[in-house]
C-alpha positions as CSV (number, residue, x, y, z in Angstrom):
1,M,189.0,206.7,82.7
2,E,185.8,205.0,82.8
3,S,182.7,207.0,83.0
4,R,180.2,206.4,85.8
5,W,177.5,205.7,83.3
6,V,179.2,203.2,82.2
7,T,177.5,199.7,83.6
8,Q,177.8,196.0,82.9
9,I,176.1,196.1,79.9
10,D,178.1,198.6,78.4
11,K,180.7,196.6,79.3
12,L,179.6,193.8,77.3
13,F,179.3,195.9,74.5
14,I,182.7,196.7,74.9
15,E,184.1,193.4,75.3
16,H,182.3,192.3,72.4
17,G,184.0,194.9,70.2
18,L,180.2,196.6,70.2
19,E,179.3,199.9,69.2
20,L,177.8,201.7,72.2
21,L,174.3,202.8,70.9
22,C,172.6,204.7,73.4
23,Y,174.1,208.2,73.3
24,Q,172.2,209.3,76.9
25,R,172.2,207.0,79.7
26,L,170.3,206.8,82.9
27,P,171.7,207.2,86.0
28,I,171.8,204.0,86.9
29,K,174.6,202.2,89.0
30,D,173.7,198.6,88.0
31,E,171.6,197.9,85.1
32,I,171.7,194.2,85.3
33,K,170.3,194.2,88.5
34,K,168.9,197.6,89.2
35,P,167.3,199.2,86.3
36,W,166.2,202.0,88.2
37,T,167.1,205.5,89.1
38,D,167.9,205.9,92.9
39,L,164.8,207.9,94.8
40,Q,164.1,209.2,97.5
41,V,160.1,209.4,98.6
42,T,159.2,211.4,101.7
43,A,155.7,212.0,103.4
44,A,153.7,214.1,105.9
45,G,151.6,212.3,107.8
46,E,151.6,208.4,108.0
47,Q,148.8,207.5,105.7
48,I,151.7,207.2,103.5
49,K,151.5,203.4,105.0
50,N,148.9,202.9,102.7
51,V,151.8,203.3,99.7
52,I,154.1,200.7,101.3
53,I,151.0,198.5,101.9
54,P,150.6,196.7,98.4
55,T,154.2,195.3,99.0
56,C,152.6,193.2,101.5
57,K,150.7,191.6,99.0
58,E,153.4,189.8,97.7
59,D,154.5,186.2,98.2
60,E,158.0,187.0,99.3
61,G,156.6,187.5,103.1
62,P,155.3,190.4,105.5
63,S,158.0,192.9,105.0
64,A,158.4,196.4,103.8
65,E,161.9,195.8,102.5
66,K,160.7,194.2,99.7
67,W,159.6,197.5,98.0
68,L,161.8,199.8,99.9
69,E,164.9,198.2,98.6
70,L,164.0,200.1,95.6
71,L,163.7,203.5,97.2
72,D,164.6,205.8,100.3
73,G,161.0,206.6,102.4
74,L,160.4,208.5,105.1
75,I,157.7,209.1,106.8
76,Y,157.3,212.2,109.5
77,E,154.7,211.8,111.9
78,K,153.9,214.6,114.3
79,N,152.3,212.5,116.8
80,L,154.1,210.4,119.6
81,G,152.5,207.1,117.9
82,I,150.8,206.2,114.8
83,S,147.2,205.5,113.8
84,G,146.6,209.2,113.3
85,T,142.9,210.0,114.2
86,W,142.6,206.8,116.5
87,Y,146.1,208.1,118.6
88,E,144.5,211.5,118.8
89,N,140.9,210.5,119.7
90,R,140.7,208.7,123.0
91,Y,137.0,210.4,124.8
92,P,134.6,208.0,126.5
93,G,132.7,205.9,123.9
94,C,135.1,207.0,121.0
95,A,134.6,203.8,118.6
96,C,134.3,203.5,114.5
97,D,130.9,203.4,112.8
98,I,132.0,200.7,110.5
99,P,132.0,197.0,111.2
100,A,135.3,196.4,112.6
101,H,135.8,193.4,110.2
102,N,135.6,196.0,107.5
103,Y,137.7,198.5,109.0
104,V,140.8,196.6,108.0
105,Y,143.0,196.4,105.1
106,S,141.4,194.2,102.5
107,F,144.4,191.5,102.9
108,E,145.1,191.8,106.4
109,P,142.1,190.6,108.2
110,K,142.0,190.5,112.2
111,H,140.0,187.6,113.7
112,D,139.8,188.8,117.2
113,W,138.0,191.8,117.1
114,S,136.1,192.2,120.2
115,A,132.9,194.1,118.8
116,V,131.0,194.6,115.8
117,Y,132.0,198.2,116.3
118,A,135.6,198.1,117.3
119,S,136.7,201.2,119.8
120,A,139.4,203.5,119.3
121,S,142.2,201.9,121.2
122,E,141.4,198.5,119.6
123,I,141.7,200.0,116.3
124,N,144.9,201.7,117.5
125,G,146.1,198.5,118.3
126,Y,145.3,197.0,115.1
127,F,147.6,199.7,113.2
128,N,150.1,199.2,115.4
129,D,150.6,195.7,115.1
130,F,150.1,195.9,111.2
131,S,153.5,198.4,111.2
132,K,155.2,195.8,113.4
133,K,154.3,192.9,111.5
134,Y,155.2,194.4,108.2
135,K,158.7,196.3,109.8
136,L,157.4,199.9,108.7
137,N,158.2,201.8,112.2
138,K,161.5,202.2,110.9
139,Y,160.5,204.0,108.7
140,I,158.1,206.2,110.5
141,K,159.9,209.1,112.4
142,T,157.0,210.3,115.1
143,A,157.3,213.7,117.2
144,H,158.8,215.2,113.6
145,E,156.3,217.8,112.1
146,V,156.5,218.9,108.8
147,Y,156.1,222.8,108.7
148,G,156.6,223.6,105.0
149,A,157.7,221.9,101.3
150,S,158.8,223.9,98.2
151,W,160.3,222.7,95.2
152,T,163.7,223.4,93.7
153,E,163.4,223.4,89.7
154,Q,167.4,223.1,89.7
155,D,167.5,220.4,91.2
156,S,164.1,218.8,90.8
157,Q,163.3,218.2,94.1
158,W,161.3,219.2,97.3
159,N,163.2,220.6,100.2
160,I,160.8,219.8,103.3
161,M,161.4,221.8,106.5
162,V,160.7,219.6,109.7
163,R,160.6,220.2,113.2
164,D,161.6,217.7,116.0
165,L,159.2,218.3,118.7
166,D,161.5,216.8,121.2
167,S,164.2,219.1,121.0
168,G,162.2,221.9,119.2
169,Q,165.2,221.7,116.7
170,P,164.2,222.4,113.0
171,F,166.0,220.6,110.0
172,K,165.4,220.4,106.3
173,D,165.3,217.3,104.3
174,S,164.8,216.9,100.6
175,C,163.2,214.1,98.5
176,D,162.5,213.6,94.6
177,I,158.6,212.6,95.4
178,F,157.1,214.3,98.2
179,I,153.3,212.9,99.5
180,H,151.0,214.9,101.5
181,A,149.4,212.4,103.6
182,S,148.2,214.0,106.3
183,G,144.6,213.4,106.3
184,Y,141.7,215.7,107.3
185,L,141.0,214.4,110.7
186,N,143.9,215.8,112.5
187,K,143.6,219.3,113.0
188,W,141.3,219.8,115.9
189,K,139.6,223.3,116.7
190,W,138.1,224.8,119.3
191,P,134.5,226.0,118.9
192,D,134.3,229.8,117.1
193,I,133.3,231.7,119.9
194,Q,133.9,234.3,122.2
195,G,135.5,233.8,125.6
196,L,137.4,230.5,125.4
197,R,139.6,232.3,128.0
198,T,137.1,233.6,130.2
199,F,135.3,230.4,131.0
200,S,136.7,229.4,134.6
201,G,135.8,225.9,134.9
202,K,137.3,223.0,132.9
203,M,137.3,222.5,128.8
204,L,137.8,219.3,127.1
205,H,138.0,218.6,123.3
206,T,137.1,215.4,122.3
207,A,140.3,215.1,120.3
208,R,142.3,216.0,123.0
209,W,140.5,214.1,125.8
210,D,141.9,214.5,129.2
211,D,141.5,211.4,131.6
212,T,142.3,213.2,134.5
213,V,139.2,215.4,134.5
214,D,136.7,213.8,136.9
215,L,132.9,214.2,135.4
216,N,130.8,212.5,138.8
217,D,128.5,214.5,140.0
218,K,129.4,217.7,137.6
219,K,127.5,219.9,135.7
220,V,128.3,219.4,131.9
221,G,128.0,221.2,128.6
222,L,128.2,219.5,125.5
223,I,128.8,221.4,122.2
224,G,127.7,219.5,119.1
225,N,125.7,216.9,117.6
226,G,128.2,215.1,115.3
227,S,129.3,211.6,115.7
228,S,131.5,212.4,118.6
229,A,128.6,213.9,120.6
230,I,126.7,211.2,119.8
231,Q,128.8,208.5,121.1
232,I,130.1,210.2,124.4
233,L,126.7,211.3,125.3
234,P,125.2,207.8,126.7
235,K,129.0,207.0,127.8
236,I,128.8,210.1,130.4
237,Q,125.2,210.6,131.1
238,P,125.0,208.3,134.2
239,V,127.8,209.6,136.1
240,V,127.1,213.3,135.5
241,N,124.8,215.6,137.7
242,S,123.6,217.3,134.8
243,L,123.9,217.9,131.1
244,K,123.2,220.4,128.6
245,M,123.6,219.6,125.0
246,F,124.0,222.5,122.6
247,I,123.0,221.8,119.4
248,R,122.7,223.9,116.2
249,S,121.3,221.7,113.7
250,P,120.0,218.0,113.5
251,A,121.4,214.8,112.7
252,W,120.7,211.7,110.9
253,V,120.9,208.8,113.6
254,A,120.3,205.1,112.7
255,P,118.7,203.5,115.7
256,T,118.1,199.8,114.8
257,I,121.2,199.6,112.2
258,G,123.5,200.4,115.5
259,T,122.0,198.1,117.4
260,G,123.6,195.8,115.7
261,Q,126.9,196.3,118.0
262,R,127.6,193.4,119.9
263,T,130.3,191.9,121.4
264,Y,131.8,188.3,119.4
265,S,131.6,185.3,121.6
266,Q,134.8,183.1,122.1
267,Q,133.5,180.6,120.0
268,E,133.1,183.1,117.1
269,I,136.5,184.4,117.4
270,S,138.1,180.6,117.6
271,D,136.1,179.7,114.3
272,F,137.4,182.6,112.5
273,A,140.9,182.0,113.7
274,E,140.6,178.3,112.4
275,N,138.8,179.0,109.6
276,P,139.6,182.0,107.4
277,G,137.3,181.1,104.8
278,K,134.1,181.7,107.5
279,L,135.9,185.3,108.1
280,T,136.5,186.0,104.8
281,A,132.8,185.1,103.9
282,H,131.9,187.2,106.9
283,R,133.9,190.0,105.9
284,K,132.6,189.8,102.2
285,A,129.1,189.7,103.1
286,S,129.3,193.1,105.1
287,E,130.9,194.8,102.3
288,I,128.3,193.7,99.5
289,T,125.6,195.0,101.9
290,M,127.7,198.6,102.2
291,N,128.4,198.3,98.7
292,S,124.5,197.7,97.7
293,L,123.6,201.2,99.1
294,F,125.1,203.6,96.9
295,S,122.0,204.7,95.4
296,V,120.5,205.9,98.7
297,Y,122.8,209.2,97.9
298,L,120.9,209.5,95.1
299,N,118.0,212.6,95.2
300,E,114.7,211.0,95.4
301,S,115.7,207.4,94.6
302,R,113.8,204.7,95.6
303,L,116.3,203.4,98.2
304,Q,116.7,207.4,99.5
305,N,112.9,207.8,100.0
306,R,112.7,204.4,101.8
307,L,115.3,204.8,104.3
308,K,114.5,208.3,104.9
309,S,110.6,207.0,106.0
310,R,112.2,204.2,108.0
311,L,114.5,206.7,110.0
312,V,111.8,209.2,110.4
313,T,109.4,206.6,112.1
314,E,112.3,205.3,114.2
315,M,113.4,208.7,115.4
316,K,110.2,209.7,116.1
317,Q,109.6,206.3,118.1
318,T,112.5,206.4,119.9
319,L,112.0,210.8,120.8
320,Q,108.3,210.3,121.6
321,N,109.0,214.3,122.1
322,E,107.1,216.5,119.6
323,A,109.8,219.2,120.6
324,L,112.9,216.9,120.5
325,E,111.7,215.5,117.2
326,E,111.7,219.0,115.8
327,K,115.4,219.5,117.2
328,F,117.1,216.0,116.1
329,I,114.8,214.8,112.9
330,P,116.8,216.6,109.9
331,K,114.5,218.0,106.9
332,W,117.2,216.9,104.2
333,G,118.1,213.9,102.6
334,V,119.7,210.9,104.5
335,G,123.4,211.1,103.9
336,C,123.6,214.9,103.3
337,Q,125.7,214.7,106.6
338,R,127.3,211.7,108.2
339,I,125.0,208.5,109.4
340,T,126.0,207.4,112.7
341,P,124.6,204.5,114.0
342,C,124.8,204.6,117.8
343,P,122.3,202.4,120.2
344,G,121.3,204.5,122.9
345,Y,121.7,208.0,121.8
346,L,118.2,209.2,121.4
347,E,117.0,207.2,124.3
348,T,119.7,209.2,126.4
349,I,118.1,212.5,125.2
350,R,115.3,211.7,127.5
351,K,116.9,211.2,130.5
352,D,116.1,213.4,133.1
353,N,119.5,214.9,133.7
354,V,119.9,215.8,130.0
355,T,118.4,218.9,128.5
356,V,119.1,220.0,124.8
357,V,119.5,223.6,124.1
358,R,118.6,224.3,120.6
359,S,119.9,227.9,120.9
360,G,123.7,228.0,119.8
361,V,126.8,229.0,122.0
362,V,128.1,232.6,121.3
363,E,130.2,233.1,124.3
364,L,131.7,231.7,127.2
365,T,131.2,233.6,130.3
366,E,133.1,232.7,133.5
367,K,130.1,230.8,135.1
368,G,128.9,228.8,131.3
369,C,127.4,229.4,128.0
370,L,125.6,232.5,127.1
371,C,123.4,231.0,124.0
372,A,121.9,233.5,121.2
373,D,118.8,233.3,122.9
374,S,120.3,235.5,125.7
375,N,120.4,232.6,128.1
376,E,123.3,231.7,130.3
377,H,123.7,227.8,131.4
378,P,125.9,227.6,134.7
379,I,128.5,224.4,134.2
380,D,131.5,223.1,135.9
381,V,133.2,221.2,132.7
382,L,132.6,221.7,129.0
383,I,133.1,219.5,126.1
384,C,133.4,220.5,122.8
385,A,132.5,217.9,120.5
386,T,133.3,220.4,117.7
387,G,135.4,218.2,115.5
388,F,138.3,219.4,112.9
389,D,139.4,222.2,110.6
390,T,137.9,220.0,107.7
391,S,138.8,222.9,104.8
392,Y,141.0,220.2,103.3
393,R,143.7,222.6,102.9
394,P,147.4,221.8,103.7
395,R,148.0,222.7,107.2
396,F,151.7,224.1,106.2
397,P,152.8,225.9,103.0
398,I,153.6,224.1,99.7
399,I,155.2,226.2,97.3
400,G,155.6,224.8,93.9
401,P,157.2,226.3,90.8
402,E,157.1,230.1,90.5
403,G,156.2,230.4,94.3
404,S,152.4,229.1,93.9
405,N,151.3,228.1,97.3
406,L,148.9,225.2,97.3
407,Q,147.4,226.5,100.5
408,D,146.5,229.5,98.2
409,A,145.5,227.8,95.2
410,W,142.7,225.6,97.4
411,A,141.7,228.4,99.6
412,N,138.1,229.0,97.6
413,E,137.8,225.3,96.1
414,L,139.8,222.1,96.5
415,T,140.7,221.6,92.8
416,S,142.6,218.3,93.0
417,Y,143.1,215.6,90.2
418,L,141.2,212.3,91.5
419,G,142.3,213.3,94.6
420,I,146.1,212.5,94.1
421,A,147.6,215.5,92.7
422,A,147.8,219.0,92.0
423,A,148.1,220.9,88.4
424,G,151.0,223.2,88.6
425,F,152.8,221.2,91.5
426,P,155.5,218.6,90.3
427,N,156.5,215.3,91.7
428,L,153.7,216.0,94.2
429,C,151.2,213.0,95.5
430,I,148.2,213.3,97.8
431,S,147.3,210.0,99.6
432,S,144.4,211.2,101.8
433,I,140.2,211.9,100.9
434,C,141.1,215.6,99.8
435,G,138.2,215.5,96.5
436,T,137.3,211.4,97.2
437,K,136.0,211.4,100.9
438,R,133.4,208.6,101.1
439,A,130.4,209.7,102.9
440,D,130.2,205.9,103.5
441,N,133.3,206.2,105.4
442,M,135.0,203.0,103.2
443,I,138.4,205.0,104.0
444,L,141.4,202.0,104.0
445,S,139.3,200.6,100.6
446,L,139.7,204.1,99.2
447,L,143.3,205.1,100.5
448,E,144.7,201.6,99.0
449,T,143.4,202.3,95.7
450,Q,145.3,205.6,95.7
451,A,148.4,203.9,97.0
452,D,148.5,201.5,94.1
453,H,148.0,204.3,91.5
454,I,150.7,206.1,93.3
455,L,152.9,203.5,93.0
456,H,152.0,203.0,89.3
457,L,153.3,206.6,88.7
458,I,156.6,205.9,91.0
459,D,157.3,202.9,88.8
460,R,157.3,205.2,85.9
461,F,159.1,207.8,87.5
462,Q,162.0,205.7,88.3
463,T,162.4,203.7,85.1
464,E,161.8,206.1,82.1
465,N,163.9,209.2,82.7
466,I,161.3,211.4,84.1
467,H,162.2,214.9,85.5
468,S,158.8,215.4,87.0
469,F,155.1,215.1,86.9
470,S,151.9,216.9,87.1
471,P,148.7,216.8,86.4
472,K,147.7,219.4,83.2
473,H,145.4,222.1,84.3
474,A,143.1,221.4,81.9
475,A,142.6,217.6,83.3
476,V,141.6,219.0,86.8
477,T,139.2,221.4,85.4
478,D,137.3,218.9,83.5
479,F,137.3,216.1,86.7
480,I,135.8,219.3,88.8
481,V,133.4,220.5,86.3
482,H,132.4,216.7,86.1
483,T,132.0,216.4,89.8
484,K,129.8,219.3,90.3
485,S,127.5,218.2,87.8
486,F,127.1,214.9,89.4
487,M,126.9,216.6,92.9
488,R,123.8,218.4,92.3
489,K,122.0,215.0,91.6
490,T,122.9,213.7,95.1
491,V,121.8,214.4,98.4
492,W,125.1,215.9,99.6
493,S,124.5,219.1,97.6
494,Q,121.2,219.6,99.9
495,P,121.8,222.5,102.4
496,C,123.2,220.5,105.5
497,T,126.0,221.4,107.6
498,S,128.6,218.3,107.0
499,T,132.2,217.4,106.9
500,H,131.9,216.7,103.0
501,K,131.5,220.8,102.9
502,S,133.6,223.8,103.8
503,K,131.9,226.1,106.5
504,D,129.2,227.1,103.3
505,V,126.4,224.7,103.2
506,N,125.7,224.9,99.8
507,A,129.3,224.2,99.0
508,T,130.2,221.5,96.3
509,P,131.0,218.6,98.6
510,I,134.4,217.4,98.5
511,L,133.2,213.7,97.8
512,W,134.1,211.1,94.8
513,P,131.1,211.4,92.3
514,G,130.6,207.6,92.5
515,S,130.8,204.7,94.8
516,I,133.9,203.1,96.1
517,L,133.9,200.5,93.3
518,H,133.2,203.3,90.7
519,Y,136.3,204.9,92.6
520,M,138.2,201.6,92.0
521,E,137.9,201.2,88.7
522,A,138.4,205.0,87.9
523,L,142.1,204.5,89.3
524,K,143.0,201.1,88.3
525,E,145.1,202.3,85.6
526,L,147.2,205.5,84.6
527,R,145.7,208.0,82.2
528,A,148.8,209.1,80.9
529,D,147.1,212.0,78.5
530,D,146.1,213.3,81.9
531,W,149.6,214.1,82.8
532,D,152.4,216.9,82.0
533,I,155.4,214.7,82.2
534,R,159.0,216.3,81.5
535,Y,162.0,214.0,80.7
536,R,165.4,214.3,81.4
537,G,166.8,214.6,78.1
538,N,165.6,211.9,75.6
539,R,162.2,210.4,76.5
540,F,163.5,207.1,75.1
541,A,166.9,207.0,77.0
542,W,165.3,204.4,79.0
543,L,165.4,201.8,75.9
544,A,169.9,202.0,77.0
545,N,171.3,199.4,75.3
546,G,168.5,197.1,73.8
547,F,168.9,194.2,76.3
548,S,165.7,193.0,78.1
549,Q,166.6,192.7,82.0
550,A,164.8,188.8,81.5
551,E,168.3,188.2,79.5
552,F,170.4,188.8,82.7
553,D,168.3,186.6,84.7
554,P,169.4,182.9,84.3
555,T,166.4,181.5,85.4
556,N,164.4,183.2,83.3
557,D,161.9,181.6,80.6
558,L,163.3,183.5,77.4
559,G,160.6,181.6,75.5
560,Y,157.9,182.6,78.1
561,Y,155.4,183.9,75.2
562,V,154.8,180.5,73.5
563,R,152.2,178.6,74.7
564,D,149.6,176.0,74.6
565,G,146.7,178.8,74.1
566,D,145.7,182.1,74.1
567,S,146.0,183.3,77.7
568,S,146.5,186.8,77.2
569,P,144.4,189.3,78.9
570,Y,141.2,190.9,77.8
571,A,141.8,193.6,75.6
572,S,138.0,194.6,76.5
573,R,137.4,196.6,79.6
574,R,134.2,195.6,80.1
575,K,135.5,191.8,79.7
576,R,138.5,192.8,82.4
577,R,136.3,194.0,85.0
578,A,134.1,191.2,84.6
579,L,136.9,188.7,85.4
580,L,138.5,191.1,88.1
581,T,134.8,191.1,89.9
582,R,134.0,187.4,89.4
583,S,131.1,187.8,87.2
584,G,128.5,185.0,87.3
585,T,129.9,183.3,90.4
586,Q,127.0,184.6,92.8
587,K,123.8,184.7,93.2
588,A,121.6,186.9,91.8
589,R,120.4,190.2,93.6
590,P,118.2,192.8,93.3
591,L,120.0,195.9,92.0
592,H,120.7,199.5,93.6
593,T,118.8,198.0,96.7
594,L,119.5,197.2,100.5
595,H,121.2,193.6,99.7
596,R,122.1,191.6,103.1
597,P,123.6,188.2,101.8
598,D,124.0,185.3,104.0
599,P,127.7,184.3,104.5
600,S,127.3,180.9,104.1
601,E,125.8,182.0,100.2
602,I,128.9,183.4,99.2
603,V,130.9,182.1,96.9
604,L,134.6,182.0,97.7
605,E,136.1,180.2,95.4
606,S,135.3,179.1,91.7
607,P,136.5,177.6,88.2
608,T,137.9,180.4,86.0
609,A,135.6,183.0,85.2
610,K,134.6,183.0,81.5
611,P,132.5,186.2,81.3
612,C,130.8,187.6,78.4
613,E,132.1,185.3,75.8
614,E,130.2,187.5,73.1
615,D,130.8,191.1,72.8
616,S,127.6,192.6,72.7
617,G,128.8,195.8,72.2
618,G,129.7,195.2,68.4
619,N,133.3,196.7,69.3
620,G,136.4,195.6,67.7
621,A,138.1,194.6,70.9
622,K,139.7,191.7,71.1
623,R,137.7,188.5,72.0
624,R,139.3,186.3,74.5
625,R,138.7,183.9,77.0
626,R,141.0,182.7,79.9
627,S,141.3,179.1,79.5
């Protein structure tokens, strides 16, 4: 009886009287058409969409099928709908503080954003439209919550514990690769104060907003001074009777930057639709501006000092009250915590029906809020803009070999490998922002970069007879040591309370030690020497029977390597980077300072770049030019 490992290539050898040379075969069903192992990938949280995204870049059209025919993928999402935080947050004024045309996937623009800064509902619509266009919804099971995952060494698989939230029934799933993609703005929390059940009025949380609660002519309390509070205050102040803001720490607010908020005219929207190049230039101009600002996060940099001086001046001009200035203008550097552009916020603080209480709430009474200064403030409705649990620990147990739990491993310090994996947890990938969080909130570019890197790992796993992969402990340790050293040079390490840190204001920020461009370059290629890779038998079994797959495609050019000139890629990393970033195509800009290019000045297309013809470094790298 013919072995199930015998493939069509084996049959060719047998038919021609040739001896089988491969003594240990991969479990491949059809090596001619499908030279990879069947693979099950399961994810907790829909940020896994970003792992599917690269398929949409291909020429064969907008369909996830092109990638997913290679593997079985399934996403478990606890919410009833997709888009994560943009599904959950629906409070008045909720919006993104990144320009809408830049809060999109790099290859999927939206020409008809209504305003410069889009509302939560509009962003939610974008992600839903994206999932429909690329046929991703059938891979997403909403109202399904993952509550545990454990590694089985014998099967080299993850067992996933899932609960169907509609029926309440738990069940178990399994997969070869598990992707933790639940993000960090998904576990909202009430403030850590006593008496939450004592208050007789209505309590709202910005992440669980109840539209049925009427704020008209009510006495309202607002706890928090972060981005949610900053956005909600100007929206509710005109309708409430009185509003008391309870804040513990100040925050940088960008008045004039925020005034860039405006609606797009119908003519602008039509121009973007009819002239994609104009939209691309508009997006690039905004992206270039944001990417030019990284040095603002470095202690005492020229840009940091100039921006801090500017914001202090503008906030004082707006507040025009020494007591408010003392409460609202931080002492730490700009960017230590999130910079929030919100027109109207500082002006609203000065309204007659708004009172700022700089004493923290320590207890809720039946009538209202009792503060640390022993004063009680009666209110009808309490709004908690107190954010989320940003400890970055998984919200469910992830049990690795020998019973190790990632929750325990990250209890005191988050120790990830480049933000995408954890030492000692095989075949576990992370599509999130733990250890790679961006202070500039350019999240989608970061997630696309992670997706590409994870796909490289999956490709190797499928095609090279790999049993499991996990980052080496030494690699993780070195990365953490470098990150801590870098952070000491930045404003992020100054003593402010922020989502970049745990509860300790002096903790090492959970941020990538560099710019977004730096991160994209760092993850461009796999660093195989950083990984512990185990194989199923002989590591070279993937060489199989000696035939290239090209030899079984009748339309292939079997002499593809014969050409008129040397068009192979540069061996020099510097030259590859120069080519990728189109060095020499744009008008020269001042370095490491705010740069606002006119969209009309941006060169979208140019002759093939020929950067760095001479390798001034004097190294032995191959010197080649693209012709």
